[in-house]
N, CA and C atoms of all chains as a GROMACS GRO file, in nm:
protein
  657
    1ASN      N    1   7.744  10.910   1.966
    1ASN     CA    2   7.681  10.986   2.093
    1ASN      C    3   7.724  11.153   2.104
    2ALA      N    4   7.639  11.241   2.089
    2ALA     CA    5   7.632  11.366   2.064
    2ALA      C    6   7.690  11.420   2.175
    3GLY      N    7   7.661  11.392   2.298
    3GLY     CA    8   7.699  11.455   2.420
    3GLY      C    9   7.615  11.609   2.426
    4VAL      N   10   7.679  11.725   2.452
    4VAL     CA   11   7.594  11.839   2.464
    4VAL      C   12   7.640  11.917   2.337
    5THR      N   13   7.523  11.948   2.259
    5THR     CA   14   7.512  12.043   2.152
    5THR      C   15   7.472  12.175   2.162
    6GLN      N   16   7.560  12.270   2.123
    6GLN     CA   17   7.514  12.419   2.127
    6GLN      C   18   7.526  12.472   1.990
    7THR      N   19   7.435  12.545   1.959
    7THR     CA   20   7.398  12.621   1.825
    7THR      C   21   7.359  12.766   1.888
    8PRO      N   22   7.394  12.855   1.784
    8PRO     CA   23   7.512  12.846   1.712
    8PRO      C   24   7.637  12.862   1.755
    9LYS      N   25   7.758  12.854   1.703
    9LYS     CA   26   7.900  12.865   1.751
    9LYS      C   27   7.937  13.013   1.753
   10PHE      N   28   7.868  13.078   1.673
   10PHE     CA   29   7.913  13.223   1.653
   10PHE      C   30   7.794  13.312   1.603
   11GLN      N   31   7.778  13.432   1.682
   11GLN     CA   32   7.672  13.509   1.652
   11GLN      C   33   7.707  13.673   1.689
   12VAL      N   34   7.673  13.739   1.616
   12VAL     CA   35   7.676  13.885   1.613
   12VAL      C   36   7.555  13.945   1.601
   13LEU      N   37   7.501  14.026   1.713
   13LEU     CA   38   7.394  14.096   1.723
   13LEU      C   39   7.421  14.247   1.747
   14LYS      N   40   7.304  14.306   1.709
   14LYS     CA   41   7.294  14.461   1.744
   14LYS      C   42   7.245  14.482   1.878
   15THR      N   43   7.263  14.583   1.950
   15THR     CA   44   7.206  14.627   2.105
   15THR      C   45   7.066  14.621   2.051
   16GLY      N   46   6.968  14.567   2.152
   16GLY     CA   47   6.837  14.562   2.143
   16GLY      C   48   6.764  14.444   2.089
   17GLN      N   49   6.849  14.372   2.002
   17GLN     CA   50   6.815  14.266   1.947
   17GLN      C   51   6.790  14.147   2.046
   18SER      N   52   6.696  14.046   2.025
   18SER     CA   53   6.668  13.931   2.105
   18SER      C   54   6.731  13.810   2.023
   19MET      N   55   6.760  13.724   2.088
   19MET     CA   56   6.802  13.570   2.048
   19MET      C   57   6.787  13.486   2.137
   20THR      N   58   6.798  13.333   2.087
   20THR     CA   59   6.788  13.220   2.168
   20THR      C   60   6.911  13.159   2.160
   21LEU      N   61   7.009  13.119   2.228
   21LEU     CA   62   7.101  13.020   2.234
   21LEU      C   63   7.043  12.861   2.252
   22GLN      N   64   7.073  12.767   2.176
   22GLN     CA   65   7.017  12.626   2.202
   22GLN      C   66   7.108  12.564   2.263
   23CYS      N   67   7.062  12.477   2.348
   23CYS     CA   68   7.158  12.341   2.406
   23CYS      C   69   7.065  12.257   2.417
   24ALA      N   70   7.130  12.127   2.360
   24ALA     CA   71   7.058  11.986   2.391
   24ALA      C   72   7.181  11.884   2.428
   25GLN      N   73   7.104  11.798   2.497
   25GLN     CA   74   7.205  11.681   2.544
   25GLN      C   75   7.130  11.560   2.540
   26ASP      N   76   7.201  11.445   2.486
   26ASP     CA   77   7.129  11.318   2.464
   26ASP      C   78   7.181  11.199   2.568
   27MET      N   79   7.231  11.261   2.688
   27MET     CA   80   7.238  11.180   2.798
   27MET      C   81   7.182  11.147   2.910
   28ASN      N   82   7.015  11.218   2.895
   28ASN     CA   83   6.932  11.200   2.976
   28ASN      C   84   6.983  11.242   3.127
   29HIS      N   85   7.085  11.353   3.110
   29HIS     CA   86   7.095  11.412   3.235
   29HIS      C   87   6.973  11.536   3.289
   30GLU      N   88   6.969  11.507   3.404
   30GLU     CA   89   6.851  11.584   3.476
   30GLU      C   90   6.913  11.733   3.507
   31TYR      N   91   7.025  11.761   3.514
   31TYR     CA   92   7.084  11.892   3.572
   31TYR      C   93   7.146  11.963   3.447
   32MET      N   94   7.111  12.066   3.406
   32MET     CA   95   7.181  12.138   3.301
   32MET      C   96   7.194  12.301   3.347
   33SER      N   97   7.292  12.362   3.280
   33SER     CA   98   7.332  12.503   3.332
   33SER      C   99   7.405  12.576   3.212
   34TRP      N  100   7.380  12.710   3.234
   34TRP     CA  101   7.446  12.812   3.156
   34TRP      C  102   7.547  12.892   3.227
   35TYR      N  103   7.653  12.906   3.163
   35TYR     CA  104   7.779  12.983   3.210
   35TYR      C  105   7.815  13.098   3.096
   36ARG      N  106   7.890  13.181   3.165
   36ARG     CA  107   7.936  13.274   3.065
   36ARG      C  108   8.080  13.283   3.098
   37GLN      N  109   8.175  13.310   3.014
   37GLN     CA  110   8.324  13.303   3.021
   37GLN      C  111   8.372  13.432   2.983
   38ASP      N  112   8.409  13.510   3.062
   38ASP     CA  113   8.485  13.638   3.015
   38ASP      C  114   8.624  13.669   3.057
   39PRO      N  115   8.699  13.751   2.971
   39PRO     CA  116   8.845  13.772   3.017
   39PRO      C  117   8.904  13.801   3.125
   40GLY      N  118   8.984  13.701   3.213
   40GLY     CA  119   9.022  13.733   3.327
   40GLY      C  120   8.932  13.684   3.436
   41MET      N  121   8.828  13.628   3.404
   41MET     CA  122   8.733  13.568   3.512
   41MET      C  123   8.702  13.426   3.484
   42GLY      N  124   8.660  13.362   3.589
   42GLY     CA  125   8.627  13.226   3.592
   42GLY      C  126   8.484  13.203   3.522
   43LEU      N  127   8.470  13.110   3.482
   43LEU     CA  128   8.305  13.072   3.436
   43LEU      C  129   8.196  13.121   3.542
   44ARG      N  130   8.103  13.209   3.497
   44ARG     CA  131   8.005  13.233   3.585
   44ARG      C  132   7.858  13.175   3.563
   45LEU      N  133   7.773  13.118   3.656
   45LEU     CA  134   7.658  13.068   3.628
   45LEU      C  135   7.553  13.174   3.596
   46ILE      N  136   7.492  13.135   3.509
   46ILE     CA  137   7.372  13.257   3.459
   46ILE      C  138   7.238  13.180   3.505
   47HIS      N  139   7.193  13.066   3.464
   47HIS     CA  140   7.078  12.986   3.511
   47HIS      C  141   7.115  12.849   3.508
   48TYR      N  142   7.001  12.763   3.584
   48TYR     CA  143   7.042  12.641   3.592
   48TYR      C  144   6.901  12.555   3.604
   49SER      N  145   6.892  12.426   3.589
   49SER     CA  146   6.780  12.348   3.579
   49SER      C  147   6.811  12.212   3.653
   50VAL      N  148   6.732  12.174   3.741
   50VAL     CA  149   6.758  12.040   3.804
   50VAL      C  150   6.664  11.940   3.761
   51GLY      N  151   6.583  11.956   3.635
   51GLY     CA  152   6.494  11.890   3.560
   51GLY      C  153   6.389  11.956   3.509
   52ALA      N  154   6.321  11.885   3.430
   52ALA     CA  155   6.210  11.960   3.333
   52ALA      C  156   6.126  12.006   3.393
   53GLY      N  157   6.085  12.148   3.383
   53GLY     CA  158   6.002  12.224   3.439
   53GLY      C  159   6.041  12.312   3.562
   54ILE      N  160   6.179  12.287   3.592
   54ILE     CA  161   6.226  12.351   3.712
   54ILE      C  162   6.340  12.420   3.653
   55THR      N  163   6.368  12.555   3.664
   55THR     CA  164   6.474  12.650   3.639
   55THR      C  165   6.504  12.722   3.785
   56ASP      N  166   6.638  12.782   3.788
   56ASP     CA  167   6.653  12.861   3.887
   56ASP      C  168   6.752  12.955   3.862
   57GLN      N  169   6.792  13.068   3.915
   57GLN     CA  170   6.884  13.171   3.880
   57GLN      C  171   7.040  13.123   3.939
   58GLY      N  172   7.135  13.164   3.868
   58GLY     CA  173   7.267  13.151   3.920
   58GLY      C  174   7.348  13.301   3.958
   59GLU      N  175   7.449  13.311   3.935
   59GLU     CA  176   7.530  13.437   4.001
   59GLU      C  177   7.467  13.557   3.919
   60VAL      N  178   7.472  13.547   3.766
   60VAL     CA  179   7.469  13.668   3.669
   60VAL      C  180   7.332  13.638   3.593
   61PRO      N  181   7.205  13.655   3.634
   61PRO     CA  182   7.091  13.602   3.591
   61PRO      C  183   7.025  13.721   3.486
   62ASN      N  184   7.057  13.841   3.514
   62ASN     CA  185   6.980  13.955   3.456
   62ASN      C  186   7.015  13.966   3.319
   63GLY      N  187   6.903  13.982   3.235
   63GLY     CA  188   6.903  13.997   3.083
   63GLY      C  189   6.884  13.865   3.034
   64TYR      N  190   6.874  13.755   3.089
   64TYR     CA  191   6.863  13.631   3.031
   64TYR      C  192   6.739  13.550   3.107
   65ASN      N  193   6.676  13.488   2.990
   65ASN     CA  194   6.566  13.396   3.055
   65ASN      C  195   6.615  13.254   3.001
   66VAL      N  196   6.539  13.140   3.083
   66VAL     CA  197   6.559  13.007   3.029
   66VAL      C  198   6.419  12.942   3.066
   67SER      N  199   6.407  12.837   2.992
   67SER     CA  200   6.304  12.740   3.045
   67SER      C  201   6.357  12.595   2.993
   68ARG      N  202   6.274  12.512   3.065
   68ARG     CA  203   6.301  12.358   3.032
   68ARG      C  204   6.185  12.268   3.033
   69SER      N  205   6.134  12.284   2.887
   69SER     CA  206   6.021  12.202   2.868
   69SER      C  207   6.054  12.063   2.856
   70THR      N  208   6.163  12.005   2.825
   70THR     CA  209   6.206  11.862   2.822
   70THR      C  210   6.328  11.857   2.874
   71THR      N  211   6.377  11.723   2.896
   71THR     CA  212   6.498  11.687   2.973
   71THR      C  213   6.614  11.707   2.864
   72GLU      N  214   6.592  11.711   2.763
   72GLU     CA  215   6.678  11.732   2.648
   72GLU      C  216   6.736  11.865   2.641
   73ASP      N  217   6.662  11.940   2.619
   73ASP     CA  218   6.666  12.094   2.591
   73ASP      C  219   6.665  12.197   2.691
   74PHE      N  220   6.770  12.292   2.686
   74PHE     CA  221   6.748  12.404   2.775
   74PHE      C  222   6.824  12.535   2.702
   75PRO      N  223   6.726  12.597   2.637
   75PRO     CA  224   6.778  12.718   2.557
   75PRO      C  225   6.781  12.843   2.639
   76LEU      N  226   6.867  12.926   2.611
   76LEU     CA  227   6.893  13.049   2.695
   76LEU      C  228   6.856  13.163   2.598
   77ARG      N  229   6.757  13.257   2.642
   77ARG     CA  230   6.727  13.370   2.565
   77ARG      C  231   6.782  13.495   2.608
   78LEU      N  232   6.837  13.562   2.522
   78LEU     CA  233   6.869  13.711   2.557
   78LEU      C  234   6.761  13.809   2.516
   79LEU      N  235   6.704  13.872   2.616
   79LEU     CA  236   6.560  13.950   2.590
   79LEU      C  237   6.588  14.079   2.506
   80SER      N  238   6.676  14.162   2.549
   80SER     CA  239   6.728  14.276   2.453
   80SER      C  240   6.873  14.297   2.483
   81ALA      N  241   6.941  14.241   2.377
   81ALA     CA  242   7.117  14.225   2.389
   81ALA      C  243   7.165  14.371   2.428
   82ALA      N  244   7.272  14.365   2.523
   82ALA     CA  245   7.349  14.473   2.545
   82ALA      C  246   7.501  14.429   2.534
   83PRO      N  247   7.584  14.550   2.513
   83PRO     CA  248   7.725  14.501   2.468
   83PRO      C  249   7.787  14.426   2.601
   84SER      N  250   7.743  14.467   2.725
   84SER     CA  251   7.786  14.384   2.828
   84SER      C  252   7.771  14.242   2.824
   85GLN      N  253   7.670  14.183   2.729
   85GLN     CA  254   7.655  14.027   2.740
   85GLN      C  255   7.731  13.968   2.614
   86THR      N  256   7.853  14.052   2.562
   86THR     CA  257   7.944  13.998   2.468
   86THR      C  258   8.048  13.910   2.561
   87SER      N  259   8.030  13.782   2.513
   87SER     CA  260   8.100  13.678   2.593
   87SER      C  261   8.091  13.571   2.529
   88VAL      N  262   8.164  13.445   2.575
   88VAL     CA  263   8.157  13.303   2.531
   88VAL      C  264   8.065  13.238   2.630
   89TYR      N  265   7.961  13.163   2.568
   89TYR     CA  266   7.875  13.121   2.656
   89TYR      C  267   7.876  12.942   2.643
   90PHE      N  268   7.886  12.882   2.752
   90PHE     CA  269   7.867  12.747   2.756
   90PHE      C  270   7.762  12.680   2.843
   91CYS      N  271   7.714  12.567   2.769
   91CYS     CA  272   7.607  12.492   2.825
   91CYS      C  273   7.663  12.375   2.896
   92ALA      N  274   7.598  12.335   3.005
   92ALA     CA  275   7.668  12.212   3.075
   92ALA      C  276   7.548  12.121   3.111
   93SER      N  277   7.584  11.978   3.127
   93SER     CA  278   7.497  11.904   3.170
   93SER      C  279   7.557  11.781   3.268
   94SER      N  280   7.490  11.744   3.363
   94SER     CA  281   7.555  11.633   3.439
   94SER      C  282   7.439  11.536   3.506
   95TYR      N  283   7.451  11.427   3.537
   95TYR     CA  284   7.378  11.330   3.583
   95TYR      C  285   7.268  11.412   3.714
   96ASP      N  286   7.333  11.441   3.809
   96ASP     CA  287   7.255  11.484   3.928
   96ASP      C  288   7.281  11.643   3.950
   97GLY      N  289   7.403  11.696   3.908
   97GLY     CA  290   7.424  11.838   3.935
   97GLY      C  291   7.476  11.857   4.062
   98THR      N  292   7.494  11.761   4.151
   98THR     CA  293   7.557  11.793   4.285
   98THR      C  294   7.711  11.784   4.245
   99SER      N  295   7.768  11.660   4.246
   99SER     CA  296   7.921  11.664   4.229
   99SER      C  297   7.947  11.592   4.120
  100GLN      N  298   7.871  11.567   4.010
  100GLN     CA  299   7.915  11.452   3.910
  100GLN      C  300   7.998  11.538   3.807
  101PRO      N  301   8.069  11.457   3.727
  101PRO     CA  302   8.146  11.528   3.614
  101PRO      C  303   8.051  11.587   3.533
  102GLN      N  304   8.090  11.741   3.501
  102GLN     CA  305   8.014  11.798   3.384
  102GLN      C  306   8.032  11.788   3.245
  103HIS      N  307   7.950  11.779   3.180
  103HIS     CA  308   7.979  11.792   3.025
  103HIS      C  309   7.943  11.913   2.979
  104PHE      N  310   8.034  11.963   2.897
  104PHE     CA  311   8.019  12.095   2.849
  104PHE      C  312   8.013  12.079   2.698
  105GLY      N  313   7.937  12.173   2.646
  105GLY     CA  314   7.903  12.200   2.478
  105GLY      C  315   8.033  12.284   2.445
  106ASP      N  316   8.048  12.296   2.322
  106ASP     CA  317   8.173  12.353   2.259
  106ASP      C  318   8.157  12.511   2.259
  107GLY      N  319   8.047  12.578   2.338
  107GLY     CA  320   8.051  12.719   2.333
  107GLY      C  321   7.975  12.797   2.244
  108THR      N  322   7.920  12.902   2.287
  108THR     CA  323   7.889  13.013   2.167
  108THR      C  324   7.946  13.133   2.177
  109ARG      N  325   8.010  13.187   2.084
  109ARG     CA  326   8.090  13.315   2.093
  109ARG      C  327   7.997  13.427   2.045
  110LEU      N  328   7.947  13.524   2.132
  110LEU     CA  329   7.857  13.600   2.108
  110LEU      C  330   7.906  13.735   2.106
  111SER      N  331   7.885  13.834   2.031
  111SER     CA  332   7.927  13.987   2.014
  111SER      C  333   7.797  14.058   1.998
  112ILE      N  334   7.791  14.149   2.083
  112ILE     CA  335   7.706  14.257   2.087
  112ILE      C  336   7.740  14.408   2.046
  113LEU      N  337   7.702  14.445   1.915
  113LEU     CA  338   7.766  14.601   1.879
  113LEU      C  339   7.673  14.698   1.933
  114LYS      N  340   8.836  13.897   4.719
  114LYS     CA  341   8.918  13.788   4.714
  114LYS      C  342   8.820  13.663   4.652
  115ASN      N  343   8.874  13.625   4.548
  115ASN     CA  344   8.797  13.488   4.475
  115ASN      C  345   8.796  13.377   4.571
  116GLU      N  346   8.705  13.304   4.575
  116GLU     CA  347   8.691  13.200   4.650
  116GLU      C  348   8.774  13.082   4.602
  117VAL      N  349   8.816  13.072   4.461
  117VAL     CA  350   8.885  12.981   4.402
  117VAL      C  351   9.010  13.053   4.339
  118GLU      N  352   9.142  13.012   4.384
  118GLU     CA  353   9.263  13.094   4.333
  118GLU      C  354   9.342  12.973   4.286
  119GLN      N  355   9.378  13.011   4.131
  119GLN     CA  356   9.480  12.901   4.073
  119GLN      C  357   9.624  12.987   4.072
  120SER      N  358   9.723  12.916   4.061
  120SER     CA  359   9.863  12.952   4.038
  120SER      C  360   9.933  12.842   3.972
  121PRO      N  361  10.026  12.897   3.882
  121PRO     CA  362  10.039  13.032   3.834
  121PRO      C  363   9.937  13.061   3.719
  122GLN      N  364   9.914  13.179   3.684
  122GLN     CA  365   9.818  13.200   3.593
  122GLN      C  366   9.879  13.166   3.454
  123ASN      N  367   9.997  13.185   3.416
  123ASN     CA  368  10.046  13.151   3.292
  123ASN      C  369  10.168  13.058   3.322
  124LEU      N  370  10.221  12.959   3.248
  124LEU     CA  371  10.309  12.857   3.253
  124LEU      C  372  10.348  12.829   3.139
  125THR      N  373  10.508  12.843   3.113
  125THR     CA  374  10.554  12.776   2.993
  125THR      C  375  10.652  12.670   3.040
  126ALA      N  376  10.668  12.557   2.947
  126ALA     CA  377  10.756  12.441   2.977
  126ALA      C  378  10.803  12.394   2.850
  127GLN      N  379  10.935  12.332   2.871
  127GLN     CA  380  10.984  12.263   2.764
  127GLN      C  381  10.919  12.107   2.751
  128GLU      N  382  10.882  12.049   2.635
  128GLU     CA  383  10.854  11.902   2.645
  128GLU      C  384  10.936  11.837   2.720
  129GLY      N  385  10.870  11.736   2.811
  129GLY     CA  386  10.904  11.666   2.907
  129GLY      C  387  10.937  11.680   3.052
  130GLU      N  388  10.883  11.829   3.063
  130GLU     CA  389  10.906  11.870   3.205
  130GLU      C  390  10.796  11.829   3.276
  131PHE      N  391  10.812  11.812   3.422
  131PHE     CA  392  10.704  11.795   3.518
  131PHE      C  393  10.629  11.933   3.526
  132ILE      N  394  10.490  11.916   3.510
  132ILE     CA  395  10.434  12.041   3.552
  132ILE      C  396  10.361  12.008   3.687
  133THR      N  397  10.322  12.128   3.758
  133THR     CA  398  10.244  12.143   3.866
  133THR      C  399  10.159  12.270   3.861
  134ILE      N  400  10.022  12.246   3.874
  134ILE     CA  401   9.923  12.385   3.859
  134ILE      C  402   9.853  12.344   4.024
  135ASN      N  403   9.876  12.459   4.084
  135ASN     CA  404   9.779  12.469   4.205
  135ASN      C  405   9.655  12.530   4.210
  136CYS      N  406   9.581  12.474   4.303
  136CYS     CA  407   9.444  12.537   4.327
  136CYS      C  408   9.398  12.565   4.474
  137SER      N  409   9.372  12.673   4.540
  137SER     CA  410   9.342  12.701   4.660
  137SER      C  411   9.184  12.763   4.676
  138TYR      N  412   9.119  12.687   4.767
  138TYR     CA  413   8.985  12.753   4.776
  138TYR      C  414   8.956  12.788   4.920
  139SER      N  415   8.851  12.858   4.956
  139SER     CA  416   8.850  12.916   5.090
  139SER      C  417   8.696  12.858   5.142
  140VAL      N  418   8.612  12.802   5.063
  140VAL     CA  419   8.502  12.765   5.101
  140VAL      C  420   8.479  12.603   5.143
  141GLY      N  421   8.369  12.561   5.205
  141GLY     CA  422   8.357  12.422   5.213
  141GLY      C  423   8.303  12.349   5.095
  142ILE      N  424   8.363  12.244   5.064
  142ILE     CA  425   8.317  12.192   4.929
  142ILE      C  426   8.268  12.043   4.957
  143SER      N  427   8.211  11.994   4.846
  143SER     CA  428   8.192  11.840   4.855
  143SER      C  429   8.277  11.780   4.735
  144ALA      N  430   8.313  11.852   4.645
  144ALA     CA  431   8.398  11.784   4.545
  144ALA      C  432   8.498  11.907   4.478
  145LEU      N  433   8.591  11.864   4.403
  145LEU     CA  434   8.681  11.964   4.317
  145LEU      C  435   8.696  11.875   4.171
  146HIS      N  436   8.667  11.981   4.116
  146HIS     CA  437   8.706  11.961   3.955
  146HIS      C  438   8.820  12.015   3.891
  147TRP      N  439   8.883  11.936   3.818
  147TRP     CA  440   8.985  11.980   3.714
  147TRP      C  441   8.954  11.957   3.591
  148LEU      N  442   8.948  12.075   3.496
  148LEU     CA  443   8.902  12.077   3.376
  148LEU      C  444   8.992  12.134   3.276
  149GLN      N  445   8.988  12.093   3.154
  149GLN     CA  446   9.072  12.126   3.049
  149GLN      C  447   9.016  12.202   2.939
  150GLN      N  448   9.063  12.320   2.885
  150GLN     CA  449   9.007  12.393   2.791
  150GLN      C  450   9.100  12.415   2.670
  151HIS      N  451   9.061  12.359   2.577
  151HIS     CA  452   9.153  12.343   2.454
  151HIS      C  453   9.177  12.479   2.380
  152PRO      N  454   9.264  12.504   2.296
  152PRO     CA  455   9.278  12.654   2.239
  152PRO      C  456   9.143  12.664   2.122
  153GLY      N  457   9.063  12.561   2.120
  153GLY     CA  458   8.959  12.603   2.014
  153GLY      C  459   8.827  12.620   2.102
  154GLY      N  460   8.837  12.603   2.236
  154GLY     CA  461   8.730  12.675   2.359
  154GLY      C  462   8.671  12.580   2.397
  155GLY      N  463   8.674  12.416   2.359
  155GLY     CA  464   8.588  12.333   2.416
  155GLY      C  465   8.649  12.280   2.558
  156ILE      N  466   8.580  12.252   2.641
  156ILE     CA  467   8.593  12.223   2.810
  156ILE      C  468   8.568  12.067   2.835
  157VAL      N  469   8.676  12.024   2.872
  157VAL     CA  470   8.684  11.850   2.917
  157VAL      C  471   8.683  11.848   3.060
  158SER      N  472   8.620  11.751   3.106
  158SER     CA  473   8.638  11.729   3.242
  158SER      C  474   8.765  11.633   3.250
  159LEU      N  475   8.853  11.667   3.356
  159LEU     CA  476   8.957  11.557   3.359
  159LEU      C  477   8.947  11.487   3.483
  160PHE      N  478   8.914  11.551   3.618
  160PHE     CA  479   8.904  11.470   3.725
  160PHE      C  480   8.814  11.539   3.812
  161MET      N  481   8.750  11.459   3.890
  161MET     CA  482   8.642  11.490   3.988
  161MET      C  483   8.698  11.420   4.130
  162LEU      N  484   8.745  11.494   4.212
  162LEU     CA  485   8.792  11.415   4.351
  162LEU      C  486   8.728  11.491   4.461
  163SER      N  487   8.725  11.415   4.588
  163SER     CA  488   8.683  11.473   4.699
  163SER      C  489   8.796  11.431   4.812
  164SER      N  490   8.882  11.349   4.774
  164SER     CA  491   8.969  11.316   4.871
  164SER      C  492   9.100  11.266   4.808
  165GLY      N  493   9.196  11.260   4.859
  165GLY     CA  494   9.318  11.157   4.800
  165GLY      C  495   9.380  11.222   4.683
  166LYS      N  496   9.387  11.102   4.588
  166LYS     CA  497   9.463  11.120   4.471
  166LYS      C  498   9.391  11.030   4.358
  167LYS      N  499   9.390  11.108   4.243
  167LYS     CA  500   9.363  11.024   4.122
  167LYS      C  501   9.452  11.038   4.017
  168LYS      N  502   9.474  10.931   3.908
  168LYS     CA  503   9.565  10.931   3.809
  168LYS      C  504   9.494  10.889   3.690
  169HIS      N  505   9.521  10.973   3.583
  169HIS     CA  506   9.475  10.923   3.464
  169HIS      C  507   9.597  10.932   3.350
  170GLY      N  508   9.636  10.826   3.315
  170GLY     CA  509   9.763  10.852   3.198
  170GLY      C  510   9.868  10.933   3.283
  171ARG      N  511   9.910  11.028   3.220
  171ARG     CA  512  10.034  11.127   3.283
  171ARG      C  513   9.976  11.237   3.364
  172LEU      N  514   9.839  11.233   3.380
  172LEU     CA  515   9.797  11.334   3.468
  172LEU      C  516   9.758  11.286   3.605
  173ILE      N  517   9.800  11.352   3.724
  173ILE     CA  518   9.743  11.339   3.840
  173ILE      C  519   9.704  11.436   3.935
  174ALA      N  520   9.608  11.420   3.991
  174ALA     CA  521   9.542  11.510   4.074
  174ALA      C  522   9.531  11.468   4.207
  175THR      N  523   9.551  11.568   4.313
  175THR     CA  524   9.546  11.536   4.442
  175THR      C  525   9.474  11.654   4.525
  176ILE      N  526   9.412  11.612   4.625
  176ILE     CA  527   9.364  11.724   4.706
  176ILE      C  528   9.385  11.708   4.862
  177ASN      N  529   9.404  11.798   4.919
  177ASN     CA  530   9.391  11.812   5.076
  177ASN      C  531   9.293  11.876   5.132
  178ILE      N  532   9.186  11.825   5.175
  178ILE     CA  533   9.088  11.869   5.234
  178ILE      C  534   9.104  11.983   5.350
  179GLN      N  535   9.191  11.927   5.427
  179GLN     CA  536   9.212  12.025   5.565
  179GLN      C  537   9.299  12.147   5.510
  180GLU      N  538   9.377  12.137   5.405
  180GLU     CA  539   9.456  12.264   5.363
  180GLU      C  540   9.363  12.339   5.270
  181LYS      N  541   9.264  12.271   5.224
  181LYS     CA  542   9.177  12.344   5.124
  181LYS      C  543   9.276  12.372   4.995
  182HIS      N  544   9.349  12.254   4.948
  182HIS     CA  545   9.438  12.280   4.841
  182HIS      C  546   9.427  12.166   4.733
  183SER      N  547   9.451  12.187   4.604
  183SER     CA  548   9.444  12.096   4.541
  183SER      C  549   9.569  12.103   4.437
  184SER      N  550   9.621  12.018   4.381
  184SER     CA  551   9.736  12.008   4.284
  184SER      C  552   9.698  11.914   4.161
  185LEU      N  553   9.719  11.980   4.051
  185LEU     CA  554   9.731  11.907   3.922
  185LEU      C  555   9.850  11.890   3.869
  186HIS      N  556   9.917  11.753   3.841
  186HIS     CA  557  10.047  11.751   3.789
  186HIS      C  558  10.048  11.663   3.648
  187ILE      N  559  10.120  11.715   3.568
  187ILE     CA  560  10.148  11.656   3.459
  187ILE      C  561  10.267  11.584   3.435
  188THR      N  562  10.296  11.477   3.421
  188THR     CA  563  10.447  11.404   3.390
  188THR      C  564  10.466  11.397   3.267
  189ALA      N  565  10.612  11.409   3.213
  189ALA     CA  566  10.658  11.411   3.092
  189ALA      C  567  10.542  11.499   2.977
  190SER      N  568  10.550  11.637   3.013
  190SER     CA  569  10.472  11.716   2.939
  190SER      C  570  10.490  11.687   2.786
  191HIS      N  571  10.389  11.735   2.721
  191HIS     CA  572  10.411  11.718   2.560
  191HIS      C  573  10.326  11.866   2.497
  192PRO      N  574  10.352  11.891   2.397
  192PRO     CA  575  10.290  12.002   2.328
  192PRO      C  576  10.133  11.993   2.326
  193ARG      N  577  10.105  11.873   2.306
  193ARG     CA  578   9.948  11.865   2.299
  193ARG      C  579   9.874  11.884   2.442
  194ASP      N  580   9.959  11.916   2.550
  194ASP     CA  581   9.890  11.931   2.652
  194ASP      C  582   9.866  12.076   2.695
  195SER      N  583   9.912  12.162   2.584
  195SER     CA  584   9.892  12.308   2.594
  195SER      C  585   9.759  12.343   2.598
  196ALA      N  586   9.702  12.404   2.696
  196ALA     CA  587   9.573  12.439   2.716
  196ALA      C  588   9.561  12.522   2.834
  197VAL      N  589   9.421  12.552   2.860
  197VAL     CA  590   9.403  12.628   2.998
  197VAL      C  591   9.350  12.528   3.080
  198TYR      N  592   9.396  12.503   3.222
  198TYR     CA  593   9.352  12.420   3.297
  198TYR      C  594   9.265  12.502   3.423
  199ILE      N  595   9.148  12.460   3.431
  199ILE     CA  596   9.043  12.523   3.527
  199ILE      C  597   9.011  12.432   3.638
  200CYS      N  598   9.041  12.473   3.750
  200CYS     CA  599   8.968  12.407   3.900
  200CYS      C  600   8.844  12.480   3.913
  201ALA      N  601   8.768  12.380   3.960
  201ALA     CA  602   8.612  12.457   4.014
  201ALA      C  603   8.577  12.353   4.133
  202VAL      N  604   8.532  12.437   4.226
  202VAL     CA  605   8.485  12.348   4.354
  202VAL      C  606   8.334  12.340   4.347
  203PHE      N  607   8.290  12.246   4.414
  203PHE     CA  608   8.152  12.250   4.425
  203PHE      C  609   8.093  12.255   4.570
  204THR      N  610   8.015  12.376   4.570
  204THR     CA  611   7.967  12.384   4.718
  204THR      C  612   7.788  12.354   4.714
  205ASP      N  613   7.722  12.430   4.667
  205ASP     CA  614   7.589  12.420   4.624
  205ASP      C  615   7.586  12.436   4.484
  206LYS      N  616   7.687  12.491   4.404
  206LYS     CA  617   7.706  12.520   4.299
  206LYS      C  618   7.868  12.506   4.248
  207LEU      N  619   7.888  12.494   4.127
  207LEU     CA  620   8.038  12.518   4.081
  207LEU      C  621   8.078  12.670   4.091
  208ILE      N  622   8.200  12.670   4.143
  208ILE     CA  623   8.275  12.785   4.160
  208ILE      C  624   8.392  12.768   4.092
  209PHE      N  625   8.422  12.855   3.981
  209PHE     CA  626   8.551  12.829   3.904
  209PHE      C  627   8.660  12.939   3.927
  210GLY      N  628   8.760  12.868   3.918
  210GLY     CA  629   8.881  12.955   3.906
  210GLY      C  630   8.910  13.003   3.785
  211THR      N  631   9.019  13.096   3.751
  211THR     CA  632   9.033  13.170   3.645
  211THR      C  633   9.116  13.103   3.537
  212GLY      N  634   9.168  12.981   3.580
  212GLY     CA  635   9.242  12.919   3.513
  212GLY      C  636   9.393  12.918   3.493
  213THR      N  637   9.471  12.827   3.443
  213THR     CA  638   9.608  12.826   3.421
  213THR      C  639   9.648  12.818   3.284
  214ARG      N  640   9.696  12.912   3.206
  214ARG     CA  641   9.742  12.881   3.072
  214ARG      C  642   9.866  12.800   3.061
  215LEU      N  643   9.880  12.684   3.007
  215LEU     CA  644  10.008  12.619   2.991
  215LEU      C  645  10.036  12.614   2.834
  216GLN      N  646  10.169  12.643   2.836
  216GLN     CA  647  10.223  12.629   2.687
  216GLN      C  648  10.348  12.525   2.705
  217VAL      N  649  10.357  12.437   2.622
  217VAL     CA  650  10.463  12.332   2.619
  217VAL      C  651  10.522  12.329   2.488
  218PHE      N  652  10.666  12.358   2.510
  218PHE     CA  653  10.722  12.378   2.358
  218PHE      C  654  10.813  12.265   2.331
  219PRO      N  655  10.823  12.207   2.204
  219PRO     CA  656  10.914  12.112   2.180
  219PRO      C  657  11.055  12.136   2.199
   0.00000   0.00000   0.00000
């Protein structure tokens, strides 16, 4: 049982490059979300999805794009990377996203030069 | 002021000690989560609670809804308990505290 799988684990980009962080879950969870974790701050919500075809913005959505074409996958796209997007990114899923336990991926450590 | 405050920020203990980590929040919630983040970075859900008390092995979590406060206790602490412990509250979304870094020495 894989749970939530994030790829890649590490990535270095140059300013202005674009890339996609992948997230997949095999638990048939409807709710999926992306967070970023920065030193001295709690995890902050970037985007979330309550089911296939439905996405919405979180607290810090600027510079990021998401789509949810299937229940399993929820990729996060950086459109034009900026140094301020250097962070650790976590994908999470849960059954219904209201108050159910969250299952987290192992994180992607992203550096923008 | 953060909506979720944890204390202490850092905590060191000797193996076997009783540990308490506190979480206070300022918003109305439907549930509170305690999470553990290992040194390698992975995040694991420990507890989800909306009232009372839950126990799992050496871990105990309590919540007082009226006082908007929760505590995570670790009995007979062990070096493998060394991690960052994160409190998160659910309103219409999850709001996270900044975490408590615990180091347990043999």
